[in-house]
NUVOKE-813898 format. One record per residue (C-alpha): residue in one letter; x, y, z; chain. Coordinates in nm, 4 decimals. Each point is the difference from the previous one (the first is absolute). Layout:
NODE type       px       py       pz mol
NODE    A        X        Y        Z   A
...
END
This chain:
NODE type       px       py       pz mol
NODE    M   0.0926   0.1913  -2.3048   A
NODE    R  -0.3649  -0.1085   0.0450   A
NODE    L  -0.1500   0.1969   0.2547   A
NODE    L  -0.3145  -0.0195   0.2174   A
NODE    A  -0.1723   0.2858   0.1919   A
NODE    F  -0.2968  -0.0057   0.2556   A
NODE    D  -0.1216   0.3389   0.0654   A
NODE    G  -0.2168   0.0213   0.3461   A
NODE    H  -0.1552   0.3091   0.0260   A
NODE    T  -0.3073  -0.1691   0.1042   A
NODE    G   0.1841  -0.2674   0.2331   A
NODE    A   0.0550  -0.3909  -0.1333   A
NODE    S  -0.1649  -0.3146   0.1336   A
NODE    G   0.0291  -0.3669  -0.0995   A
NODE    D  -0.3003   0.0116  -0.2532   A
NODE    M   0.1357   0.3206  -0.1339   A
NODE    I   0.3436  -0.1658  -0.1114   A
NODE    L  -0.1586  -0.2704  -0.1752   A
NODE    G  -0.2248   0.2430  -0.2131   A
NODE    A   0.2305   0.2163  -0.0797   A
NODE    L   0.2550  -0.2855  -0.1060   A
NODE    L  -0.2760  -0.1170  -0.2089   A
NODE    A  -0.1006   0.2825  -0.1392   A
NODE    A   0.3450   0.0744  -0.1178   A
NODE    G   0.0444  -0.3128  -0.1890   A
NODE    A   0.0458  -0.3224   0.2568   A
NODE    D  -0.1074  -0.3242  -0.1102   A
NODE    P  -0.3219  -0.0990   0.2113   A
NODE    S   0.0812  -0.4137  -0.1153   A
NODE    V   0.3014   0.0384   0.2757   A
NODE    L  -0.2583   0.0143   0.2922   A
NODE    A  -0.0960  -0.3190  -0.0693   A
NODE    P   0.2151  -0.1753   0.2426   A
NODE    V  -0.1305   0.1750   0.2936   A
NODE    E  -0.4005  -0.0169  -0.1044   A
NODE    D   0.0827  -0.4246  -0.0175   A
NODE    T   0.1681   0.0127   0.3338   A
NODE    L  -0.2125   0.2545   0.1867   A
NODE    E  -0.3558  -0.0966  -0.1664   A
NODE    C  -0.0167   0.3455  -0.0819   A
NODE    E  -0.0569   0.2550  -0.2525   A
NODE    Y   0.1416   0.2760  -0.1330   A
NODE    A  -0.3432   0.2524  -0.1679   A
NODE    I   0.1799   0.2535  -0.2143   A
NODE    D  -0.2445   0.2681  -0.0846   A
NODE    S   0.0156   0.3725  -0.1613   A
NODE    T  -0.1365   0.2599   0.1924   A
NODE    T   0.0521   0.3794   0.0017   A
NODE    K   0.0961   0.2352   0.2517   A
NODE    C  -0.0084   0.3779  -0.0675   A
NODE    A  -0.0156  -0.0816  -0.3581   A
NODE    I   0.3212  -0.2100   0.0065   A
NODE    T  -0.0435  -0.3535  -0.1256   A
NODE    A   0.1388  -0.2394   0.2571   A
NODE    T   0.0196  -0.3408   0.0279   A
NODE    A  -0.1670  -0.1955   0.3471   A
NODE    V   0.1096  -0.3202   0.1113   A
NODE    D  -0.1999  -0.1403   0.2817   A
NODE    V   0.0981  -0.3585   0.1531   A
NODE    L  -0.2946  -0.2846   0.0090   A
NODE    L  -0.0059  -0.3021   0.1865   A
NODE    T  -0.1139  -0.2992  -0.2537   A
NODE    G   0.0238  -0.3001   0.2371   A
NODE    S  -0.1785  -0.1508   0.2736   A
NODE    E   0.1996   0.1751   0.2733   A
NODE    N  -0.1305   0.3415  -0.0012   A
NODE    E  -0.1278   0.0766   0.3374   A
NODE    D   0.1667   0.2666   0.2697   A
NODE    D   0.2161  -0.2617   0.2368   A
NODE    G  -0.1263   0.2885   0.2656   A
NODE    T   0.3516   0.0596   0.1173   A
NODE    G  -0.0618   0.3656  -0.1476   A
NODE    I   0.2016   0.2258  -0.1954   A
NODE    D   0.2907   0.1920   0.1503   A
NODE    E   0.1361   0.3784  -0.1572   A
NODE    G   0.1293  -0.1692  -0.3155   A
NODE    D  -0.3363  -0.0814  -0.1363   A
NODE    E   0.0255   0.3226  -0.2264   A
NODE    E  -0.2267  -0.1364  -0.2668   A
NODE    G  -0.2990  -0.0655   0.2022   A
NODE    R   0.0532   0.4051   0.0940   A
NODE    D   0.0965   0.1169  -0.3438   A
NODE    G  -0.3246   0.0735  -0.1727   A
NODE    S  -0.3168  -0.0278   0.1853   A
NODE    E  -0.1229  -0.0049   0.3694   A
NODE    D  -0.0812  -0.3753   0.0645   A
NODE    G   0.3017  -0.1209  -0.0795   A
NODE    H  -0.0519  -0.1152  -0.4208   A
NODE    R   0.1386   0.1282  -0.2336   A
NODE    H  -0.3339   0.1252  -0.2149   A
NODE    G   0.1189   0.3456  -0.0308   A
NODE    H   0.1283   0.0024  -0.3081   A
NODE    G  -0.2732   0.1535  -0.2005   A
NODE    H  -0.0602  -0.3288  -0.2558   A
NODE    N  -0.2173  -0.2936   0.0054   A
NODE    H   0.1589  -0.3341   0.0266   A
NODE    D  -0.2689  -0.1883  -0.2597   A
NODE    D   0.1341   0.2951  -0.2653   A
NODE    H   0.3641  -0.0125   0.0368   A
NODE    H   0.1570  -0.1580  -0.3358   A
NODE    H   0.2353   0.2304  -0.1414   A
NODE    S   0.3422  -0.0467  -0.2146   A
NODE    H   0.3420   0.1908   0.0372   A
NODE    D   0.0144  -0.0121  -0.3736   A
NODE    D   0.2920   0.2517  -0.0269   A
NODE    H   0.2293  -0.2395   0.2580   A
NODE    G  -0.0597  -0.3160  -0.2011   A
NODE    H  -0.1651  -0.2057   0.3013   A
NODE    N  -0.3995  -0.0488   0.0046   A
NODE    H  -0.1716  -0.0239   0.3438   A
NODE    D  -0.3246  -0.1194  -0.1397   A
NODE    D   0.0707  -0.3680   0.0055   A
NODE    H   0.1338   0.0603   0.3419   A
NODE    H  -0.3084   0.0283   0.1767   A
NODE    H  -0.3992  -0.1309   0.0602   A
NODE    S  -0.3047   0.0436   0.2131   A
NODE    H   0.1367   0.1494   0.3481   A
NODE    D  -0.3345  -0.0273   0.1678   A
NODE    D   0.0621  -0.3182   0.2072   A
NODE    H   0.3685   0.0659   0.1186   A
NODE    V   0.0443   0.1792   0.3083   A
NODE    H   0.2499   0.2945   0.0157   A
NODE    A   0.3176  -0.1332   0.1737   A
NODE    E   0.0678   0.2820   0.2584   A
NODE    G  -0.1022  -0.1431   0.3027   A
NODE    H  -0.0860  -0.3278  -0.1109   A
NODE    G   0.2004  -0.3308  -0.0475   A
NODE    P   0.2708  -0.1345   0.2642   A
NODE    H   0.2302   0.2151   0.1356   A
NODE    R   0.3626  -0.1485   0.0511   A
NODE    S   0.3187   0.0437   0.2013   A
NODE    Y   0.2904   0.1383  -0.1481   A
NODE    R   0.1659  -0.3416  -0.0166   A
NODE    E  -0.3734  -0.1285  -0.1791   A
NODE    V   0.0847   0.2452  -0.2703   A
NODE    V   0.3548  -0.0775  -0.0627   A
NODE    E  -0.1196  -0.3404  -0.0555   A
NODE    L  -0.2857   0.0747  -0.2384   A
NODE    V   0.2155   0.2236  -0.2001   A
NODE    E   0.2433  -0.2616  -0.0599   A
NODE    E  -0.2673  -0.2638  -0.1256   A
NODE    L  -0.0960   0.2977  -0.2505   A
NODE    D   0.2975  -0.1214  -0.2319   A
NODE    L   0.0777   0.3191  -0.0847   A
NODE    E   0.3238   0.0963  -0.1742   A
NODE    P   0.3255   0.0305   0.2391   A
NODE    D   0.0075   0.3890  -0.0051   A
NODE    V  -0.3898   0.0380  -0.0067   A
NODE    E   0.0070  -0.2206   0.3052   A
NODE    R   0.2775   0.1537   0.1690   A
NODE    D  -0.1610   0.3791  -0.0480   A
NODE    A  -0.3158  -0.1422   0.1485   A
NODE    L   0.1425  -0.1559   0.3132   A
NODE    A   0.2154   0.3395   0.0773   A
NODE    I  -0.3434   0.2208  -0.0366   A
NODE    F  -0.1879  -0.2263   0.2488   A
NODE    E   0.3137   0.0257   0.2089   A
NODE    L   0.0352   0.3381   0.0150   A
NODE    L  -0.4086  -0.0057   0.0371   A
NODE    G   0.0261  -0.2207   0.3115   A
NODE    E   0.3114   0.1603   0.1531   A
NODE    A  -0.1671   0.3021   0.0237   A
NODE    E  -0.3122  -0.1059   0.1572   A
NODE    A   0.1766  -0.1976   0.2300   A
NODE    A   0.2389   0.3505   0.1167   A
NODE    V  -0.3290   0.1571  -0.0085   A
NODE    H  -0.1737  -0.2356   0.2853   A
NODE    G   0.3503  -0.1275   0.1864   A
NODE    T  -0.0643  -0.3447  -0.1245   A
NODE    D   0.2389  -0.2442  -0.1605   A
NODE    L  -0.0244  -0.0741  -0.4089   A
NODE    E  -0.0117  -0.3754  -0.0221   A
NODE    E  -0.2470  -0.0578   0.3050   A
NODE    T  -0.2712   0.3385  -0.0548   A
NODE    H  -0.3121  -0.0903  -0.1922   A
NODE    F   0.0006   0.2758  -0.2165   A
NODE    H  -0.3311   0.1253  -0.1609   A
NODE    E   0.1556   0.1263  -0.3246   A
NODE    V   0.2242  -0.1659  -0.0596   A
NODE    G  -0.2037  -0.2897  -0.0496   A
NODE    A  -0.3303   0.1077  -0.1404   A
NODE    D  -0.0205  -0.1523  -0.3588   A
NODE    D  -0.1056   0.3758  -0.1652   A
NODE    A   0.3809   0.1320   0.1739   A
NODE    I   0.1466  -0.3195  -0.1566   A
NODE    A  -0.1497   0.0210  -0.3193   A
NODE    D   0.0631   0.3860  -0.0556   A
NODE    I   0.3932  -0.0665   0.1322   A
NODE    V   0.0771  -0.3138  -0.2213   A
NODE    G  -0.2189   0.1566  -0.2655   A
NODE    A   0.2243   0.3277  -0.0017   A
NODE    T   0.2999  -0.1860  -0.0009   A
NODE    L  -0.1240  -0.2589  -0.3183   A
NODE    L  -0.1464   0.3548  -0.2015   A
NODE    L   0.3409   0.1552   0.1269   A
NODE    A   0.2392  -0.3155  -0.1586   A
NODE    D  -0.2052   0.0136  -0.3278   A
NODE    L   0.0311   0.3380  -0.1228   A
NODE    E   0.3991  -0.0173   0.1289   A
NODE    P   0.1003   0.3540   0.0740   A
NODE    D   0.3742   0.0378   0.0935   A
NODE    R  -0.1019   0.2668   0.2491   A
NODE    I  -0.3121   0.0852   0.2174   A
NODE    V  -0.0555   0.3382   0.1511   A
NODE    T  -0.2353   0.1990   0.1822   A
NODE    T  -0.0985   0.3505   0.0956   A
NODE    P  -0.1032   0.0971   0.3793   A
NODE    L  -0.2888  -0.2197   0.0559   A
NODE    S  -0.3042   0.2106   0.1664   A
NODE    T  -0.1414  -0.1947   0.2921   A
NODE    G  -0.3331   0.1921   0.0854   A
NODE    G  -0.1167   0.1277   0.2935   A
NODE    G  -0.2593  -0.0839   0.2854   A
NODE    T   0.0103  -0.2921   0.2569   A
NODE    V  -0.1080  -0.4154  -0.1269   A
NODE    S  -0.1478  -0.2038   0.2436   A
NODE    M   0.1925  -0.3373   0.0560   A
NODE    S  -0.0226  -0.2699   0.2621   A
NODE    H   0.2131   0.2074   0.2828   A
NODE    G  -0.1971   0.2993  -0.0476   A
NODE    E   0.0004   0.3255  -0.2006   A
NODE    Y   0.3171   0.0960  -0.1472   A
NODE    P   0.0962   0.3009  -0.1826   A
NODE    V   0.0543  -0.0076  -0.4095   A
NODE    P   0.3137  -0.1530  -0.1048   A
NODE    T  -0.0138  -0.3157   0.2173   A
NODE    P   0.2790  -0.1041   0.2194   A
NODE    A   0.0446  -0.2983  -0.2352   A
NODE    V   0.0503   0.2272  -0.3053   A
NODE    V   0.2347   0.2393   0.2570   A
NODE    E   0.2232  -0.2801   0.0486   A
NODE    L   0.0109  -0.1084  -0.3734   A
NODE    A   0.1101   0.3588  -0.1237   A
NODE    E   0.3002   0.0022   0.2827   A
NODE    R   0.0993  -0.2912  -0.1737   A
NODE    A  -0.0608   0.1710  -0.3524   A
NODE    D   0.1850   0.1466  -0.2309   A
NODE    W  -0.2795   0.2610  -0.1100   A
NODE    S  -0.1958   0.2341   0.1682   A
NODE    F  -0.3313   0.0949   0.1375   A
NODE    R  -0.2566   0.3362   0.0651   A
NODE    G  -0.3077   0.0371   0.1370   A
NODE    G  -0.2974   0.1159  -0.1899   A
NODE    P  -0.0908   0.0842  -0.2605   A
NODE    D  -0.1855   0.2669   0.2323   A
NODE    G  -0.3215  -0.0244   0.0812   A
NODE    I  -0.0354  -0.4022  -0.0845   A
NODE    E  -0.0474  -0.2143   0.3635   A
NODE    R   0.0524  -0.3054  -0.1417   A
NODE    E   0.2806  -0.2418  -0.0385   A
NODE    L   0.1816  -0.0089  -0.3314   A
NODE    L   0.3499  -0.1902   0.0604   A
NODE    T  -0.1190  -0.3507   0.1574   A
NODE    P   0.2613  -0.2265   0.1459   A
NODE    T   0.0004  -0.2464  -0.2961   A
NODE    G   0.0300   0.2559  -0.2590   A
NODE    A   0.2965   0.1584   0.2269   A
NODE    A   0.1640  -0.3566   0.0618   A
NODE    I  -0.0086  -0.0282  -0.3919   A
NODE    L   0.1716   0.3167  -0.0918   A
NODE    T   0.2371  -0.0284   0.3109   A
NODE    H   0.1531  -0.3475  -0.1605   A
NODE    F   0.0017   0.1143  -0.3839   A
NODE    A   0.0271   0.3853  -0.0263   A
NODE    T   0.2440   0.2344   0.0712   A
NODE    G  -0.1031   0.4170   0.0835   A
NODE    V  -0.0574   0.2573  -0.2350   A
NODE    E  -0.0733   0.3775   0.0487   A
NODE    S  -0.1778   0.0177  -0.3692   A
NODE    V  -0.0630  -0.2521  -0.2732   A
NODE    P   0.3495  -0.0090  -0.1676   A
NODE    A   0.0349   0.1011  -0.3960   A
NODE    L  -0.1400  -0.3057  -0.2040   A
NODE    D  -0.0201  -0.0992  -0.3645   A
NODE    L  -0.3606  -0.1369   0.0902   A
NODE    E  -0.1343  -0.3250  -0.1015   A
NODE    E  -0.2753  -0.0985   0.2157   A
NODE    S  -0.2118   0.1242   0.2506   A
NODE    G  -0.2796  -0.0893   0.2203   A
NODE    Y  -0.2471   0.0793   0.2770   A
NODE    G  -0.0891  -0.2110   0.2989   A
NODE    A  -0.3553   0.0880   0.1605   A
NODE    G  -0.0179   0.0724   0.3807   A
NODE    G  -0.2970  -0.0581   0.1720   A
NODE    Y  -0.1209   0.3199   0.0845   A
NODE    D  -0.1895   0.2956  -0.1996   A
NODE    F   0.1419   0.3392   0.0274   A
NODE    E  -0.1864   0.3022  -0.0961   A
NODE    D   0.2926   0.1899  -0.1077   A
NODE    R   0.3243  -0.2610  -0.0651   A
NODE    P   0.0306  -0.3519  -0.1558   A
NODE    N   0.0537  -0.3055   0.2748   A
NODE    V   0.2418  -0.1536  -0.2552   A
NODE    L   0.3625  -0.1181  -0.0073   A
NODE    R   0.1832   0.0789  -0.3358   A
NODE    V   0.2686  -0.2304  -0.1128   A
NODE    L   0.2145   0.1490  -0.3074   A
NODE    I   0.2427  -0.2557  -0.1720   A
NODE    G   0.2809   0.0986  -0.2153   A
NODE    T   0.3648   0.0419  -0.0888   A
NODE    H   0.2144   0.2474   0.1942   A
NODE    S   0.3709   0.0672  -0.1012   A
NODE    D   0.1503   0.0527   0.3513   A
NODE    D   0.0542  -0.3179   0.1552   A
NODE    S   0.0429   0.1058   0.3655   A
NODE    I  -0.3669   0.1056   0.0109   A
NODE    G  -0.1234  -0.2953   0.2452   A
NODE    R   0.3151  -0.0773   0.1488   A
NODE    A   0.0585   0.0581   0.3738   A
NODE    S   0.3116   0.2138  -0.0831   A
NODE    D   0.1425   0.2003  -0.2672   A
NODE    S   0.2504  -0.2801  -0.1490   A
NODE    H  -0.0520   0.0010  -0.3434   A
NODE    V   0.1597  -0.3611  -0.0122   A
NODE    D  -0.2706  -0.2289  -0.1594   A
NODE    T  -0.0184  -0.2305   0.2573   A
NODE    G  -0.2987  -0.0901   0.2193   A
NODE    Q  -0.0340   0.0612   0.3623   A
NODE    L   0.0752  -0.1744   0.2735   A
NODE    V  -0.3286  -0.0967   0.2246   A
NODE    R  -0.1016   0.2446   0.3164   A
NODE    D  -0.0508  -0.2403   0.2749   A
NODE    D  -0.1251   0.1832   0.3142   A
NODE    I   0.2053  -0.1125   0.3134   A
NODE    T   0.0149   0.0688   0.3817   A
NODE    V   0.3523  -0.0338   0.1394   A
NODE    L   0.0446  -0.1033   0.3791   A
NODE    E   0.3194  -0.0064   0.2131   A
NODE    T   0.1651  -0.0301   0.2972   A
NODE    N   0.3144  -0.0265   0.2064   A
NODE    L   0.0588  -0.3430   0.1698   A
NODE    D   0.3217  -0.0661   0.2509   A
NODE    D  -0.1090  -0.2938   0.1530   A
NODE    A  -0.1183  -0.2407  -0.2271   A
NODE    T   0.1350  -0.3393  -0.0366   A
NODE    P   0.1200  -0.1115  -0.3411   A
NODE    E  -0.3055  -0.2530  -0.0300   A
NODE    V  -0.2532   0.2381   0.0675   A
NODE    L   0.1740   0.2305  -0.2986   A
NODE    G   0.0119  -0.2774  -0.2350   A
NODE    G  -0.3648  -0.0965   0.0702   A
NODE    L  -0.1355   0.3127  -0.0932   A
NODE    Q   0.0251  -0.0193  -0.3722   A
NODE    D  -0.2539  -0.2692   0.0482   A
NODE    T  -0.2277   0.1021   0.2335   A
NODE    L  -0.0616   0.3557  -0.0861   A
NODE    A  -0.0416  -0.1371  -0.3436   A
NODE    D  -0.3293  -0.1932   0.1470   A
NODE    A  -0.1149   0.3139   0.1368   A
NODE    G   0.0132   0.1601  -0.3356   A
NODE    A   0.3426   0.1527  -0.0164   A
NODE    R   0.1533   0.0207  -0.3421   A
NODE    D   0.3752   0.0597   0.0767   A
NODE    V   0.2087  -0.0315   0.2824   A
NODE    S   0.3369   0.1519   0.0374   A
NODE    I   0.2262  -0.0329   0.3191   A
NODE    V   0.3028   0.2446   0.0165   A
NODE    P   0.3088  -0.0134   0.2462   A
NODE    V  -0.0180   0.3516   0.1849   A
NODE    T   0.1451   0.1538   0.2997   A
NODE    M  -0.1958   0.1415   0.2723   A
NODE    K   0.0169   0.1894   0.3153   A
NODE    K   0.2637  -0.1119   0.2510   A
NODE    S   0.1950  -0.1055  -0.3394   A
NODE    R  -0.1901  -0.3336   0.0303   A
NODE    P  -0.0273  -0.2047  -0.2628   A
NODE    G  -0.3806  -0.0165  -0.1607   A
NODE    H  -0.2013  -0.0396  -0.3150   A
NODE    L  -0.2549   0.1972  -0.2273   A
NODE    V  -0.2700  -0.2170  -0.0970   A
NODE    K  -0.1944   0.1908  -0.3343   A
NODE    V  -0.3328  -0.1441  -0.0882   A
NODE    L  -0.1738   0.0561  -0.2999   A
NODE    C  -0.3898  -0.0658  -0.0221   A
NODE    K  -0.3168   0.1237  -0.1633   A
NODE    P  -0.1795   0.3090   0.1900   A
NODE    A  -0.2980  -0.2525   0.0632   A
NODE    D   0.2114  -0.2362   0.2029   A
NODE    S   0.2789   0.2205   0.2009   A
NODE    Q  -0.2066   0.0068   0.3350   A
NODE    R   0.0229  -0.3958  -0.0244   A
NODE    V   0.3591  -0.0040  -0.1281   A
NODE    A   0.1224   0.2196   0.2824   A
NODE    R  -0.2018  -0.2108   0.2718   A
NODE    R   0.1543  -0.3137  -0.1415   A
NODE    L   0.3634   0.1870   0.0314   A
NODE    A  -0.0689   0.0772   0.3445   A
NODE    E  -0.0902  -0.3198   0.1028   A
NODE    E   0.3128  -0.1557  -0.1538   A
NODE    T   0.2648   0.2309   0.1254   A
NODE    G  -0.1137   0.1931   0.3129   A
NODE    T   0.0136   0.3354  -0.1250   A
NODE    L  -0.1567   0.2462   0.1417   A
NODE    G   0.0035   0.2596  -0.2899   A
NODE    I  -0.0784  -0.0514  -0.3408   A
NODE    R   0.0169   0.3065  -0.2532   A
NODE    E  -0.1486   0.0236  -0.3332   A
NODE    T   0.2359   0.2073  -0.2502   A
NODE    G  -0.0976   0.2526  -0.2577   A
NODE    A  -0.0008  -0.2330  -0.2798   A
NODE    T  -0.3331  -0.0363  -0.1757   A
NODE    H   0.0769  -0.2030  -0.3229   A
NODE    R   0.2640  -0.1810  -0.1844   A
NODE    W   0.0485  -0.0526  -0.3735   A
NODE    I   0.0046  -0.3549  -0.0948   A
NODE    A   0.0182  -0.2177  -0.3084   A
NODE    T  -0.2603  -0.2450  -0.1332   A
NODE    R   0.1126  -0.3117   0.1303   A
NODE    E  -0.0911  -0.3595  -0.1779   A
NODE    F   0.1392  -0.3647   0.0011   A
NODE    E   0.0834  -0.1943  -0.2527   A
NODE    T   0.1478  -0.3688   0.0349   A
NODE    V   0.2696  -0.0781  -0.2363   A
NODE    T   0.1346  -0.4105  -0.1198   A
NODE    L   0.4068  -0.0075   0.0439   A
NODE    E   0.1546  -0.3168  -0.1743   A
NODE    V   0.2871  -0.1172   0.1905   A
NODE    A   0.1559  -0.3261  -0.1371   A
NODE    D  -0.3419  -0.1524  -0.1473   A
NODE    E  -0.1922   0.0989   0.2989   A
NODE    T  -0.2595   0.2591   0.0407   A
NODE    Y  -0.0550   0.2314   0.3065   A
NODE    E  -0.2101   0.3444   0.0499   A
NODE    V   0.1113   0.2532   0.1240   A
NODE    D  -0.2610   0.3241   0.0675   A
NODE    V   0.1332   0.3547  -0.1172   A
NODE    K  -0.1952   0.3315   0.1313   A
NODE    I  -0.0364   0.2363  -0.2684   A
NODE    A   0.0428   0.3696   0.0994   A
NODE    S  -0.2119   0.2307  -0.2766   A
NODE    D  -0.1261   0.3689   0.0087   A
NODE    S  -0.3428   0.1421  -0.0528   A
NODE    E   0.0573  -0.0723  -0.4085   A
NODE    G   0.0401  -0.3512   0.0620   A
NODE    D   0.4159   0.1014  -0.0920   A
NODE    V   0.2084  -0.2699   0.2042   A
NODE    Y   0.2742   0.1207   0.1501   A
NODE    D   0.1262  -0.2783   0.2713   A
NODE    V  -0.0186  -0.3737  -0.0061   A
NODE    S   0.1278  -0.1801   0.2885   A
NODE    A   0.0310  -0.3302   0.0612   A
NODE    E  -0.1696  -0.1608   0.3106   A
NODE    Y   0.2917  -0.0919   0.2402   A
NODE    D  -0.1365  -0.3418   0.2036   A
NODE    D  -0.1193  -0.1682  -0.3823   A
NODE    A   0.3962   0.1138  -0.1268   A
NODE    L   0.1301  -0.1679   0.3265   A
NODE    A  -0.2307  -0.3057  -0.0553   A
NODE    V   0.1523  -0.0228  -0.3565   A
NODE    A   0.3582   0.0398   0.1075   A
NODE    T  -0.0503  -0.2390   0.2588   A
NODE    A  -0.1059  -0.2876  -0.2211   A
NODE    T   0.2381   0.1037  -0.2892   A
NODE    G   0.3387   0.0750   0.1844   A
NODE    R  -0.0349   0.3181  -0.2218   A
NODE    S   0.0567   0.3707   0.2055   A
NODE    V  -0.3040   0.2023   0.0971   A
NODE    R   0.1211   0.3074  -0.2221   A
NODE    S   0.0164  -0.2281  -0.3231   A
NODE    V  -0.3525  -0.1298   0.1038   A
NODE    I  -0.1070   0.3512   0.0409   A
NODE    R   0.1477   0.1114  -0.3353   A
NODE    Q  -0.1313  -0.2864  -0.2126   A
NODE    A  -0.3505   0.0708   0.1706   A
NODE    E  -0.0005   0.3607  -0.0724   A
NODE    V   0.1333  -0.0264  -0.3231   A
NODE    A  -0.2531  -0.2433  -0.1210   A
NODE    A  -0.3405   0.2034   0.1782   A
NODE    E   0.1979   0.3227  -0.2236   A
NODE    D   0.0227  -0.1939  -0.2991   A
NODE    G  -0.4024  -0.1286   0.0421   A
NODE    R  -0.1406   0.3459   0.0036   A
END
């Protein structure tokens, strides 16, 4: 098994992850879709941190939209704090005019990837700030491979949900400074592209150091780790720790935490590896007694259970962890019309699933238990809509915090019946490795074909599912 291990003794940020992956052999040319769409450039330089040679990455704006829009940066603007007091990454200890180098051992040359940066603007704190929905639309325009796009969007959803939870806002409606900044988009999509290029079978991380002290945000002074990092850590499989002692700086940033929350499983120490590649990504700080770097180690590992969510040794992928809130209420006076309409009305408010179960209530009265699944950031709005629609006087939040779900996609298959062709949508369910374990035809499409041809719905469903399986 090809294993990639992050070792974050002095934290992790978006640019540190980029630098470490490039230093470990990822091809910088895969970053081209981001540079072309965002009109930015990844400035890839070599620097030294306490005698350790590391790769520093800075995102520079190359287009005309290189001025701050005045909306300000919230706690997610970690790269503006990770390296210098003025909010720019000038703390790498190198000159942007003297940055050409090559990673000859890795087979990639960074020399032809960059040019003079004198007229370029550092992306942090500059460029447009976008809403979560605008970021999703932008990523979808990048023409990424499906797996890369899915991973990038999942990271943005994690980051957006964390910020929404901190501020008590809605994911879709809130304007996210961190999610929408050019440097965060470049870091997240860039890291996803580089990891896809390296093709690890598993990704793990040792406990991540958060740093210490406080940071200034638009809402005031907050202790490290920041609220968004804490929210992400609650959802993550890895652990963090304060320090190192004596460091009063933010070392683990929201972008870095979000990337690792999505990709990495936590381990207490670096597993035994037949090492193939390694690299160091430079942070922005220069400490006297320790290098501010993120280390990446890549090699083969014999234990296939490393990096899995359980101890199973079955060679299959995982389902995807999906953070949820479960809302419940008991009703003894709801009409059938109200109950029947809850699927639509609650879905409009953000519900992911609605179940209604007949129950016997006090005084042996018949009633109904309504269970609603929603994202944590949507729970207050969904609860309010549930109360408005049913008149219930109380809604409880149960202890479930997440569910395990399949990766789902739809394919359209063409069926031929009596020299006529018909289209049926089929839902494909797969695990995190892309292994398909269920194929299910959409009932409404199958019913339409059955009605038009005189065949049974079951036979149409069976034919559509076989066609989907044969086509994979």
